C-alpha positions as CSV (number, residue, x, y, z in Angstrom):
1,M,-36.2,-4.7,-34.1
2,E,-36.7,-2.2,-36.9
3,R,-35.5,-2.8,-40.3
4,T,-32.9,-0.9,-41.9
5,G,-35.4,1.2,-44.1
6,D,-36.1,2.7,-40.7
7,D,-33.0,4.2,-39.9
8,P,-33.5,7.9,-40.0
9,T,-30.1,8.4,-41.8
10,T,-31.9,6.7,-44.9
11,A,-32.9,9.0,-47.5
12,A,-36.6,7.9,-47.1
13,G,-36.4,8.1,-43.3
14,R,-34.5,11.5,-43.4
15,S,-36.7,13.3,-45.5
16,E,-39.9,12.2,-43.8
17,I,-39.1,11.8,-40.3
18,G,-35.8,13.7,-39.2
19,Y,-33.7,12.5,-36.6
20,R,-36.4,12.4,-33.7
21,P,-37.8,8.9,-32.5
22,L,-39.5,7.1,-35.2
23,Y,-42.6,6.3,-33.2
24,R,-43.2,9.7,-32.0
25,Q,-42.2,11.7,-35.5
26,V,-45.0,9.0,-37.1
27,Y,-47.5,10.1,-34.1
28,D,-47.0,13.8,-35.1
29,K,-46.9,13.6,-38.8
30,L,-50.4,11.8,-38.8
31,L,-51.8,14.2,-36.0
32,K,-50.8,17.2,-38.7
33,R,-52.9,15.3,-41.1
34,L,-55.8,15.3,-38.8
35,A,-55.3,18.8,-37.8
36,D,-55.3,19.7,-41.3
37,A,-58.5,17.9,-42.1
38,V,-56.4,15.8,-44.6
39,W,-58.6,13.0,-43.0
40,Q,-62.3,13.7,-42.2
41,P,-64.1,12.5,-39.3
42,G,-65.1,8.8,-40.1
43,Q,-63.1,8.4,-43.0
44,M,-60.9,5.0,-43.1
45,L,-57.1,5.7,-42.9
46,P,-54.7,4.3,-45.6
47,S,-53.5,0.8,-44.4
48,E,-50.6,0.7,-42.5
49,G,-48.9,-1.3,-44.8
50,Q,-49.6,1.5,-46.9
51,L,-48.7,4.6,-44.5
52,A,-45.2,2.6,-43.7
53,V,-44.2,2.6,-47.2
54,E,-45.2,6.3,-47.5
55,L,-43.3,7.1,-44.5
56,G,-40.4,5.0,-44.9
57,V,-40.6,3.0,-41.6
58,S,-41.9,-0.2,-40.2
59,Q,-45.3,-1.4,-40.2
60,G,-44.9,-2.1,-36.6
61,T,-44.0,1.4,-35.9
62,V,-46.8,2.8,-37.8
63,R,-49.4,0.6,-35.5
64,K,-47.7,2.0,-32.5
65,A,-48.4,5.5,-33.6
66,L,-52.0,4.4,-34.5
67,D,-52.6,2.7,-31.4
68,A,-51.5,6.0,-29.5
69,L,-53.7,7.9,-31.6
70,T,-56.3,5.5,-30.7
71,A,-55.6,5.7,-27.3
72,D,-56.1,9.3,-27.2
73,S,-59.6,8.9,-28.8
74,L,-58.6,10.6,-32.1
75,L,-58.9,7.4,-34.0
76,I,-61.1,4.2,-33.8
77,R,-60.1,0.7,-34.4
78,R,-62.7,-1.5,-36.3
79,Q,-61.6,-5.0,-36.3
80,G,-61.4,-6.4,-39.8
81,R,-62.3,-3.0,-41.4
82,G,-59.5,-0.7,-40.5
83,T,-58.8,2.6,-38.7
84,F,-61.0,5.2,-38.9
85,V,-60.9,9.1,-38.0
86,A,-63.0,9.5,-34.7
87,E,-66.4,11.1,-34.9
88,H,-66.7,13.3,-31.6
89,D,-70.3,13.0,-31.2
90,D,-72.0,14.3,-28.1
91,Q,-72.2,11.3,-25.8
92,Q,-68.6,10.6,-26.8
93,S,-67.6,14.1,-26.0
94,V,-69.3,14.0,-22.9
95,F,-68.2,10.8,-21.4
96,R,-64.5,11.6,-22.3
97,F,-64.2,14.7,-20.8
98,F,-67.2,14.9,-18.1
99,K,-65.5,13.1,-15.0
100,L,-68.2,13.6,-12.6
101,R,-70.3,10.9,-11.5
102,P,-73.2,10.3,-9.2
103,D,-72.1,8.0,-6.0
104,R,-75.3,5.7,-7.3
105,A,-75.0,4.0,-10.5
106,G,-77.2,5.1,-13.5
107,A,-77.0,8.6,-14.2
108,G,-77.4,9.9,-17.8
109,M,-76.1,12.8,-19.9
110,P,-75.6,15.9,-18.0
111,T,-77.6,18.9,-19.0
112,S,-76.7,22.5,-19.4
113,R,-78.6,25.8,-19.0
114,V,-76.8,29.1,-20.7
115,I,-77.0,32.2,-18.0
116,T,-74.9,34.7,-19.9
117,M,-72.8,34.9,-23.1
118,T,-70.9,37.4,-24.4
119,E,-67.9,38.7,-26.6
120,T,-65.5,40.9,-24.8
121,S,-61.8,41.7,-23.7
122,P,-60.2,39.2,-21.9
123,N,-59.2,39.5,-18.4
124,A,-55.8,38.6,-17.1
125,D,-56.8,35.1,-16.4
126,E,-58.0,34.7,-19.6
127,R,-55.0,36.2,-21.7
128,E,-52.4,33.8,-19.5
129,N,-54.6,30.6,-19.9
130,L,-55.4,31.4,-23.6
131,D,-52.4,32.7,-24.8
132,L,-53.8,36.0,-26.0
133,L,-52.9,39.6,-26.6
134,R,-54.4,42.3,-24.7
135,T,-56.3,43.5,-28.1
136,A,-57.8,40.1,-28.2
137,Q,-61.5,39.1,-27.7
138,V,-63.0,36.4,-26.0
139,V,-66.4,34.7,-26.0
140,R,-67.1,33.8,-22.5
141,I,-69.9,31.7,-21.3
142,E,-71.4,31.5,-18.0
143,R,-73.9,28.4,-17.5
144,L,-75.3,25.6,-15.2
145,R,-75.2,22.1,-15.6
146,Y,-77.4,19.6,-14.2
147,L,-77.1,15.8,-13.5
148,D,-80.2,13.6,-13.2
149,G,-82.4,16.8,-12.8
150,R,-80.2,17.9,-10.0
151,L,-78.1,21.4,-10.2
152,C,-74.2,20.4,-9.5
153,I,-72.2,22.6,-11.8
154,A,-71.7,26.3,-12.3
155,E,-68.9,27.0,-15.1
156,T,-67.4,29.6,-17.1
157,I,-66.2,28.7,-20.6
158,S,-64.0,31.3,-22.5
159,V,-62.5,30.3,-26.0
160,P,-60.5,33.0,-28.5
161,A,-63.0,35.0,-30.5
162,V,-60.9,34.8,-33.6
163,L,-61.1,30.9,-33.7
164,F,-64.7,30.9,-33.3
165,P,-66.4,33.6,-35.7
166,G,-69.8,33.9,-35.0
167,F,-69.9,31.8,-31.9
168,A,-71.4,34.5,-29.6
169,R,-74.6,34.8,-31.8
170,M,-75.4,31.2,-31.6
171,E,-77.7,28.8,-29.7
172,I,-75.3,26.7,-27.5
173,P,-75.9,23.1,-27.3
174,N,-75.4,21.0,-24.2
175,T,-72.0,19.6,-25.3
176,L,-69.6,22.0,-27.0
177,Y,-66.6,19.9,-28.4
178,S,-68.8,18.5,-31.2
179,L,-69.8,21.7,-32.1
180,Y,-66.0,23.0,-31.8
181,A,-65.3,20.0,-34.5
182,T,-68.2,20.2,-36.8
183,R,-69.0,24.1,-37.0
184,F,-65.3,25.6,-36.4
185,G,-63.3,22.7,-37.3
186,I,-61.4,22.5,-34.1
187,T,-60.8,19.2,-32.2
188,I,-60.1,19.0,-28.7
189,A,-56.9,16.6,-28.6
190,T,-56.3,17.0,-24.6
191,A,-57.3,18.6,-21.7
192,N,-55.4,19.5,-18.7
193,E,-57.1,20.0,-15.4
194,R,-56.3,21.1,-11.7
195,L,-58.6,20.2,-9.1
196,K,-58.8,22.0,-5.8
197,A,-61.4,21.9,-2.9
198,I,-62.8,25.5,-2.4
199,S,-65.6,27.0,-0.2
200,L,-68.4,29.1,-2.1
201,D,-68.6,32.6,-2.4
202,A,-71.6,34.5,-2.3
203,R,-72.1,34.5,-6.2
204,Q,-71.4,31.1,-6.5
205,A,-73.5,30.0,-4.0
206,Q,-76.4,31.9,-5.2
207,L,-75.6,30.5,-8.8
208,L,-75.9,26.9,-7.1
209,E,-78.5,27.5,-4.9
210,T,-77.2,27.0,-1.5
211,S,-75.1,28.6,1.1
212,T,-71.7,30.9,0.9
213,G,-69.2,28.8,2.4
214,T,-70.6,25.3,1.2
215,A,-67.5,23.2,0.4
216,A,-67.2,22.3,-3.5
217,L,-64.8,21.3,-6.0
218,E,-63.2,23.7,-8.4
219,I,-61.9,22.3,-11.7
220,D,-59.7,24.4,-14.0
221,R,-59.4,23.1,-17.6
222,I,-57.4,24.1,-20.4
223,A,-58.2,22.5,-23.5
224,V,-55.9,22.0,-26.5
225,D,-56.6,21.5,-30.4
226,L,-54.6,19.1,-32.4
227,E,-52.3,21.8,-33.4
228,D,-51.2,22.1,-29.6
229,R,-52.9,25.6,-29.1
230,P,-54.9,26.3,-25.9
231,V,-58.6,26.9,-27.5
232,E,-60.6,26.9,-24.4
233,W,-60.4,27.8,-20.5
234,R,-62.9,26.2,-18.5
235,L,-63.6,26.7,-14.8
236,S,-66.1,24.6,-13.3
237,I,-67.3,24.9,-9.7
238,C,-68.9,21.4,-8.3
239,L,-71.0,20.6,-5.7
240,T,-69.8,16.9,-4.9
241,Q,-72.2,16.0,-1.7
242,L,-73.7,13.5,-3.8
243,L,-70.7,13.1,-6.5
244,H,-67.6,11.9,-7.2
245,Y,-64.8,12.6,-9.7
246,N,-63.9,9.5,-11.9
247,S,-60.7,9.2,-13.4
248,L,-59.4,6.1,-15.1
249,L,-55.7,5.7,-15.1
250,R,-53.7,3.7,-17.4
């Protein structure tokens, strides 16, 4: 049971938290600090007790919000040391968002090869998925991905050019999400994926060096940043004869 100070009708609770559920409001407030770079990647947060006093809630409420941010891979808990802002390095980003696994164990990091990269006007799908105006520009990347040296994915990645100045002229690394964070200050918080079984058209088959009509998996992903903006649309066409999509449900 929450202490009296957690009542949102109290002065502290009303000024900091408002009238919505405490746990979610604390989560949102801490998330805003991450989005505003008040706390930098790798930085230790104030203690649960300090945050509780500052926000006018119980330590248990703060702990619940921090646990949720940790589950979302935005924070890291280190036993006996404290809570830190997550640093999204290449390996961490890949295995958080890359869900394809070989049917046999032992695969390493996927690798990539860029085919084209241009800054251009968005098409209708890009405008819809990235919530863009017709006058906006996107950076569009086409690339191939390999797992254990085997070509398995052809993907198109689109991002709003205004959020990624100079991106179209950069050399693109294998893992984009760590680049987004370190170079452009954009941290991917969540990604919504839709999966669909398809047959390859002629261009897809050519890119993947196989036959037209081959069965494949289409992964349609919209990635959202800490400010709840859609910042990337990614369409991945995957050969899954030797792969499977692995998702851990909690």
